[in-house]
Residue, then its C-alpha position, 0 to 999 in steps of 0.5 A: k467470504r471464504s478468506v478473510m484477513f485481520l492485520k495489525d502493525g507491531a508484535t501483537l496479533p489483532v483481535t478478531p473481528a477488529n482490524f478487519l481488512e475488507l479485500q477487493e478480491e480473494f487471495a491465496v493462502n499457500p504456505n511456501t516451504d524451502v525444499q532442498e534437493f541433492n544428488r547422492i553419489s551412489g554409482n547409480m543415475g537418479s539417486y537424489d534425496s531432499y530435505i526441508d526446514p520445517f520452520k522456514v514457511t513463508f507467506s507471499e501474496t498480493v492483496s488489494h482494497k477499495m479505499r474508504t475514508s473511515n472504518k466500521a468503528g465509528t464516523a469521527l473524523e480522527t477515526p483511521p481508515e480501515y486500510g490504515e493498518l495495511l499502510k503501516v505494515c507497508g512502512m508508513k507512520e500514522t499520526i492522529d491529531t484530535g485538536t486545533p488547528s489540524q482538527e481531527t485528522v489522520v495523516y500517513t507519511n513514510t517513516q525511517a523506522p518501519t514496523k513489522g505487522s502481525a496477521i490472522i488469516y482465515l481460509d475455509d474454517k482454517k486459521f493461520t497466524l503470522t506474528d511480527t514478521m509481515v511487511g509489504d510493498l505498497t501501491m495506491t492507484f487513483e483512476a478517474g471514474q473508479a474507487g481508489v485502490v490500495s494494493a500491497s505485495l505482502s511477505g511474512y513467516y507463518d507461525a506453527k510451521g504454517i500448520p493451521v488450526d481448525e477454527s470457523n471463519p468469524a462473523v465480520t461486518l462489512s464497512s458501510e462507508d462509501c468508497l472513495i470515488c475519483t471524479k472529474t472534479d478532483l485535482i492534481t497540481a504540479g508546480g502550481t499548474a493543473v495536470k489533466a491526468d486520468a490516473i495517478r499511482l504512488t509506489m513505495g518501491a520498498d526494498i524487502q529483505d528476508f532475515y533468517g538465522f539462529d536464535d529464533l530469527a525469522e522475519f522480513n524487513i523493509t530496508d529502503y524505499n524508492i518512492k515514485l508518483e506517476a500521472d497518466f494524461y493526454v498530451d496536446k500541442a500546448n504541453y507537449a514539450a513542458e514535461m521534457n523540459k522538466l526532465i532536462n532541467q531536473t525540475v523539483e516541484a511541489v505536487d498536490i493531489q485532492m481526491s474525492t472532492d465535491d462538485s466544485g472541486n473542494l475537499v470534503s471533511g470525512k470524505s476526501v483524501r489529500l496527497q502532497a509531496q513537497f519535493a517531487k523531482a521530474s524523473n521519467r516519461v513514457d509516451s504511447i498512442d491511445q485512441n489516436k492521441v498521445k498518452r503520457t505517463f510522467t514520473w516524479l521521484l519523491t525526495l525527502d524533506t527536512n523531516a525525512e518525509a517524502f509525502s503525506l496522505s491526509h484524511g479527516y478535517f479539511a479547512 
């Protein structure tokens, strides 16, 4: 691959080839500079000048990754998935439990203290680094018949004024784990009722702010979330009014999504993921016509529980 990314949450650059994020498609590496132009009052038309701050050089790209449930380092159930660092950079907390009763699980939840990430990027034998400045806005998409996809719009400040060093792309080992495939046996329930959705999306809705000032201040921070869950499904006569009544009544319900299950719809240790939200509030719905049927996108606003968490994403052991 011409471009590769190594990602780690916190202020330490990842050690290549550890923390390698296998991306679904190529991404650009275009250091963005802040150029200011001004009109010089000289008595002549066209008398413009410009200046640039050489340190205000930013990274802004969207990356995507096909989900796998374990990474290249091992197959133990408590092994974080290789996209775990991306989740943490986008404002999620990682909790690893190696004992009973939650035997060998990795759980991700939204955190009230999101950390910034560091990255090493290689492009055509050029090495760029970003230290303790990178954050992102995350979207997870589960579509029937497709692999689950994690996408993030990342922002950060380049080190060394965005000037790369000449360094050959490192050799990397692509993951041997199977992709997490969403099938017709997967299940989403809302308020205990099954929803025959064919696509599900979780968006963090991160409010990302740029902080730049004296005394070496140059960073992006996540200052808020607006976490939402969407489900696309076909509407029939039996459920046409159900979601409208939920909106009218401002219904709050628990949502449970089980992905990559076995042929009987059961979670499989090491191969499945489970997304749960205890307080999902009916928020919006949009109808459209698809193949002469009514297709509905229903939205829940995920509100916080007593632990200030809106949802959890679980990997590993399932009883």
